N, C-alpha and C positions, 0 to 999 in steps of 0.2 A: 540641598544636595540629597540625592536618593541613596539609600543604604544598599551596598553591594551584597548580593547573595553569596553566601559562603558555599564553595563547591563541596567540601567534605564536611560531614556532620558527625561522623563516627557512630551514628545510630544504627547502621546496618552491619556493623562489625561482627555481630553474632548470627548473621544469616537471615535477618528479618528486615522488612521495609514497611512503610506505611502507605495505605491507600488514601485517596482523597476522602477525608472524613475522620482520619486518625487511626483506624483499625490497623493493628500490626499483623502482618502475615509473613509466612516463610517466603524467601525469594524464589522458590520454585512453585508458588501458588499459581493456580490456573490463570488468575487475572494478570499476574506478573508475566507469565509465559505469553499470554495473548497480547498485552500492550507492548511487551518487549519485542515481540516479533513484528508488530506494526512499526516500531521504532527502527528495527533492522531494515524493513522495507523502505521506510522513509529515507534512511541514510543511503540505501542503494539507489533510490530514485534521484537523490542529490548527486550521486556519482554520474548518472546518465546526463543530468542537467549540465554538469561541468564539462561534458565532452563536446566535440564540434558538431552541434546540431542547429537547426533553424530556430529563429527567435520565437515563433509561435509555439513550437513544441516546448521550448524552454519555459515560456510563460505558463503554459498548461501544466507542466511538471511542478512549478512553484505553487500553483493553485492546488494541485493534488497533495503536495507536501503539507500545505496548510490544513486541508481536510483530514489528512492522516494524523496530524497533531490533535485535531478535534476528537477523532476516534480514540486516540490514546488516552486523552483526558477522561472521556466517558467510560472507557474500560477500566481506568484506574480509580474510579469513584466507587466507594462502598455500595451506595445505592444512588445512581445518577439522578433519579427523580428528586432526591433531597438537596440537589445542588443546582438551583435554577440559574446561577451565574455562569455555569459551564456553557460553552458554545455547543451547538447541536449540528448534526448532519441533517440535511433536508432532502426530500425527494428531488428537488431542483439540482442538487449536487450529482445525483445519479443520472438525471436527464442530461446534464452537461457532458458527462462521459459518453452517454449514448449518442449525442449529437456529434461529438468529436470522432467517435468510431465510425458513424455513418459518413461524415465528411471525408475521412481518410479512405474509407472503403470505396467511395466513388471514383477514386484515382487508381485503384488497384485492380489487377486481374482477378477474376473469380477464383475462389479457393476450391480446388477439386481433390486435394489430398492433404495429409499432414505435411508440415514444413519442418525440416530438421533445423534446429538452432544453429546459428553461425553464419559466416560469410563476411563479417566485418565486426570489429570490436564493439561498436555502438549497438549493432543488432544483437550480438551475444549478451551484452549487458541487459538489454530489454528482456531477453528470455530468462536470464537469471532472476531479474526483478519479478517477472511473471511467476516463476516457481516459488519465490519467497511469498508472493501475494497469495498463491494457492495454499501454502502452508499456513499463512496467517488466517485465511478463511476457515481452514479446518479447525484451528485452535479456538477461534471465536465461536464457531458453531458448537464445539465441545463445551466451551464456557457457558453458552446460552442454555445448556441443559440443566445447569445448577445455579446460575446467577442471572439477574436481569440484564439483558443486552438489547439495545434498540435494534429492531429488525432492519432499519435503514443502514446501520453499520455493515451488517452482513451483505446486504444488497450492494452497497457501495464497493466493498472489497471484491465481491464477485464480478462486478462490472469493470473494476479496475484491472483485474487480470485479463479480461477481454481487451480492454484499451491497450494494455502493454503488448499484447500479441499483435494487434493491428498496428501499433506504433512500430514494432519491429519490422513489419512488412512495409510500412511507409518508408522507413529508413532504407530498406533494401532497394526500393524504387529511387529514393533520393541519392543513394551512393552507387546506383547502377550495378547492384549486386544481383546475380541470378539466384533465386531461391532454390534450395535443394529440397526436392520433394521426396518423401519417404515412399519407397517401393517395397512393399512387404514380400518377402520370399515365402512362397507357400509350397 
C-alpha cells in the first residue's frame, strides 16, 4: 500500500517554500512567481477543457496541461541540470503546437485586423488564458535573466499563447460566432 502524501506540511507557515533540491526561498521569489503563474495558466486551461468543446481540442488541452506541469517542475528546480529525473520539454512539443495552429488556421478566414475578445464564454475563456500565458512568458523571461531557464520553455509558452488565440478563433467558427474586429478611431 502506498503512503499518502500529506497536503499540509506547515513548513511554509513563515512565508518560505522549498525549491526542488531543498533550497528555501521566500514565497515571492521569482521562481515561485514564474511556476505559480504557469500553475494558474494550467488551471485556467483545465477550465476551458471542462466546457462544451470538441474531443480533439479537449485532448490537445490535456497534452498542454501535461507539458505545463513539466515546465513547472523545471522552473521549481534550484538547478534543473542537477535533476536528470525531471521530465523535459522538447522542440517536438513546440512543433506540435505549431502544427495544431496551422491545422486550425486552414479552416479560418484570413486575419486582417485585431479581434476583440468575446462572443461566447468558451471564446472569452481562451482569451483570458492567452493573457495569463503572456504574463507567464514575461515572468519566465525575467527569471531567465538571473537563473537558468531552458529556452524551450520560453519558446513553448510563446507558442502556446498563439495556440490559444487561434483556438479562440476556431471556437468562433465552431459556435458560429461572428468575430468582432477592432476598428481604431483615428
